[in-house]
C-alpha positions as CSV (number, residue, x, y, z in Angstrom):
1,M,0.2,-0.1,0.3
2,Q,1.6,3.5,-0.8
3,S,1.4,6.1,1.7
4,R,0.0,9.4,1.0
5,E,2.4,12.8,1.8
6,I,0.6,14.3,5.8
7,E,-0.2,17.6,4.9
8,E,1.0,20.4,7.1
9,V,-1.1,23.5,7.5
10,P,-0.5,26.5,9.7
11,V,-2.3,26.4,13.2
12,P,-2.2,30.0,15.1
13,V,-2.1,29.1,19.0
14,V,-1.7,31.0,21.6
15,C,-0.8,29.6,24.8
16,R,-0.9,31.1,27.6
17,E,1.2,30.8,31.0
18,G,0.6,26.7,32.6
19,A,-0.6,26.1,29.7
20,K,1.3,23.2,27.2
21,L,1.5,23.4,23.6
22,P,0.0,20.6,22.2
23,Q,2.3,18.1,20.7
24,Y,1.9,14.6,18.3
25,Q,3.3,11.8,20.5
26,T,3.7,9.2,17.7
27,R,4.8,10.2,13.9
28,L,1.0,8.4,13.3
29,A,-1.0,9.9,15.7
30,A,-3.5,11.6,13.8
31,G,-3.7,14.2,17.4
32,V,-1.7,16.3,19.3
33,D,-2.7,15.8,23.6
34,L,-4.7,18.4,24.8
35,C,-3.5,18.8,28.9
36,T,-5.6,20.6,31.8
37,T,-3.6,23.6,33.5
38,E,-5.5,22.8,36.5
39,T,-5.2,20.3,39.1
40,F,-9.0,18.9,40.1
41,S,-11.5,15.7,40.8
42,L,-14.5,14.0,39.5
43,A,-17.3,12.5,41.0
44,P,-18.6,9.8,39.7
45,M,-21.3,11.0,37.0
46,E,-19.7,14.6,37.3
47,R,-19.6,16.6,34.3
48,R,-16.8,19.5,34.3
49,L,-15.0,21.7,31.7
50,V,-12.0,21.6,31.7
51,P,-9.7,24.6,30.4
52,T,-6.5,23.4,28.2
53,G,-5.3,27.1,28.0
54,L,-4.9,27.6,24.8
55,S,-6.4,30.0,21.9
56,I,-6.3,29.0,18.6
57,A,-7.1,30.4,14.9
58,V,-8.1,27.5,12.7
59,P,-7.9,27.8,8.8
60,E,-11.0,28.5,7.4
61,G,-11.7,25.4,5.3
62,Y,-11.1,23.5,8.8
63,E,-12.2,22.6,11.4
64,A,-11.1,20.9,14.5
65,Q,-12.2,18.4,16.2
66,V,-12.1,18.3,19.9
67,R,-12.0,14.3,20.8
68,P,-11.9,11.6,24.5
69,R,-8.3,10.0,24.8
70,S,-9.0,5.9,24.8
71,G,-6.6,5.5,27.8
72,L,-8.7,7.9,30.6
73,A,-11.8,5.9,28.8
74,L,-10.1,2.6,29.8
75,K,-8.6,3.0,32.9
76,H,-11.3,5.5,34.2
77,G,-14.3,6.0,32.6
78,I,-13.2,9.6,32.2
79,S,-15.2,10.4,28.3
80,M,-16.6,13.9,27.3
81,V,-20.3,14.7,27.4
82,N,-20.3,16.0,23.9
83,T,-18.2,14.0,20.9
84,P,-16.7,15.2,19.0
85,G,-16.6,19.0,20.0
86,T,-15.9,20.7,17.1
87,I,-14.2,23.9,17.4
88,D,-15.6,26.1,13.9
89,A,-12.8,28.9,12.1
90,D,-14.4,31.9,13.8
91,Y,-14.4,31.0,17.4
92,R,-11.2,32.7,19.0
93,G,-12.1,31.6,22.8
94,E,-10.2,29.4,24.9
95,L,-9.8,25.4,24.3
96,K,-12.2,23.5,27.0
97,V,-12.9,19.7,27.3
98,L,-16.0,18.8,28.9
99,L,-15.6,16.1,30.6
100,I,-17.7,13.4,32.8
101,N,-16.9,10.2,34.8
102,F,-18.8,7.2,33.8
103,G,-16.8,5.3,36.5
104,E,-17.6,3.8,39.7
105,S,-14.8,5.6,41.7
106,V,-13.5,9.3,42.1
107,V,-10.9,10.6,39.4
108,T,-8.2,13.0,40.4
109,L,-6.3,14.7,37.1
110,L,-3.3,16.7,37.7
111,E,-2.8,20.4,35.9
112,G,-0.5,19.0,32.7
113,D,-2.1,15.8,32.1
114,R,-3.4,15.1,29.1
115,I,-7.2,15.1,28.5
116,G,-8.1,14.5,25.8
117,Q,-7.1,14.7,21.9
118,L,-7.4,17.7,18.5
119,V,-7.6,16.2,14.6
120,L,-8.1,19.0,12.3
121,S,-10.3,17.7,9.5
122,P,-11.7,19.5,6.5
123,V,-15.4,20.8,6.2
124,S,-17.2,20.5,3.3
125,R,-20.6,23.1,2.9
126,I,-23.8,21.4,2.4
127,V,-25.8,22.6,-0.9
128,W,-29.9,21.2,-0.2
129,T,-31.1,19.9,-3.1
130,E,-34.9,19.6,-2.0
131,V,-36.5,16.9,-3.7
132,A,-39.9,15.4,-3.7
133,E,-38.5,10.9,-2.7
134,L,-34.6,10.0,-2.2
135,P,-33.3,7.0,-4.5
136,S,-33.9,3.3,-2.7
137,T,-31.4,1.4,-1.5
138,E,-31.2,-2.2,0.6
139,R,-31.4,-0.6,3.6
140,G,-34.2,1.5,3.0
141,A,-35.1,3.8,5.8
142,G,-33.5,0.4,8.3
143,G,-32.4,2.5,12.0
144,F,-31.0,1.4,15.2
145,G,-30.0,-2.5,14.7
146,S,-31.5,-2.8,11.7
147,T,-28.1,-4.0,9.7
148,G,-26.9,-7.2,12.7
149,T,-28.6,-9.5,13.9
């Protein structure tokens, strides 16, 4: 299989005092890790909007997606309430991660801990074409659970 060259897209970032500039952990990682700028605890089923100390200018034609970290999910039951979170190209505020503890124990995260991932993705615009009916498919209107057993 032939590999595709990975496009590098410049993204301006303001990194406040105490914040860590996001890094790719491996050469082929899709997302950079976001870290918290504070120490906090999350009780079971508690939600918290967690600061990263970063603000970015997503280039026009792109969005940034904030996603949960699989290690936090596996080890502690920590995920995100709205996943993926979308950062639009016109947003300039601080990046924050909306975490939730689905686990059974209180989890403490320390300042500098990795709490999410940020992935840059191209955006396509929808152009609606109103029709009387949609073309048919084998699946049709079959919804949740309709394609499995």
